[in-house]
Residue, then its C-alpha position, 0 to 999 in steps of 0.5 A: m276656695k272653700n275646702n280645697l286649697k290644693g293647687k292655689v298659688a300664694y305670694i307672701t311678702g316678708g315670708s322668710k321668718g316670723i308671721g310670713l313663714g308661719i303663714a307659708a307653712s300653714l298654706a304649704s301644709e294644704g298643698v298651696n304653691v307658695a312664693i315668698s319674698s324678702r329683701n334678704l335672699d339668704e334668709l329667703t333660701q333658708a326659709a324655703e329649704s326648711l319648708q321643703a324639708r317639712f312638706g316636700i314641696e317647692v317653694f319659690c323665692i323672690k328677692s323684693d323690696v316692697t318699698i319699690f314698686s317695680d320690685e313688686e311688679n317684677a315679683f308678680s310677673q315671675i309668679m305668673e310666668k311660673w304658675g300662670h295664676l295668683d289666688i292669695v296674696i298675703a301682704n305681711a312685710g313690716v318693720g318697727k321703729f320706735a322713738t319719741i316724737e322728739d328723738m325720731t329721725t326722718e329716716q325712721w319715719n320714712s322707713t316705717i311708712d314706706t314699708n308698712l303702708t306704701g309697701v302694702f300699696h305696692t303689693t296690692k297694686a301689683t297683684i290686682p290683675g292676678l286677683i281679678n282673674s282668680k277672684g282671689y283673696l288679699i290679706t294684709i297683716a296690720s296690728l292692734a297698733g292700728t287701733n290702740f296708740f302708745p308712746k314712742a310709736a307715732a310712726y308705727n301707729a300712723s302706719k298701722f292706723g293707715l294700713v287698717g283704713f287702706t285695707q277696708a277701703v280696698m275691700l270696698d273697691l275690690r269686692k265687685y270683682g269677687i276679690k275677698v279682702t281681710t286685715i288681721m290685727p295681731g297683738s304680741v306674737a313670738t317673732y323676730f320683730n324689732n330685733h327680738i329673738p323668739n325664746e321659751e319665754d314667748d310661750w304666752k304670745i301668739q305664735p306664727e302658726d296660729l295666724g297661719q291657721m287663721v288665714v287657712d280658715l279665712l280661705k275656707m270660709n263660705p264665700r258669701t261671708l267676709p270677716s273684713k277686720i280681725e283683732v287677735r290677741p294672746s288669751m293670757p297676756k303677762 
């Protein structure tokens, strides 16, 4: 994929806002054909319209719940039917449920693990045939919470620690096919995560477009080199 990304096909889960939308915008600006998925079709449509207005490209919307394997299989089938190939997969969909262990419910635990960890397994498993054919690139969006634990985050830490380990093992499994695999571990990002509404007080945080640029840089890196795990944090945190 070195240098020219035009005409490549990317699938981004959780692509309707936040990090996913920022990555979609950066890829669209490089001429990549973008498919975005989410559980919310209205938000997907709004995101697609904004990208199309900015870049004059078609954005393919797919309603999919990553916790349901058949949804991700269907998403992959739709992409292959539309474009015939898949080059880039960004497993970004995630949730945050925070509570002390004595207050955490089984629903909060299951929702976090099912989305942040099992959901990435579903996305990866469903898209492997396309990535093998294209010698493509899989990028998972983890978190610094995948290496740093903190209070009220038993489920979130478990999901992100697991995701970092999952991605590194998958990297070893898939590189024999010429597939590159990287996990990106952001710190504080100006997104809608955990019901936050981005605002001007988030200026110090990593911006979604910063992570989008990082993805583009990874895709353009010489194929002999693989940054398999990247920690990224605000340079001047409050």
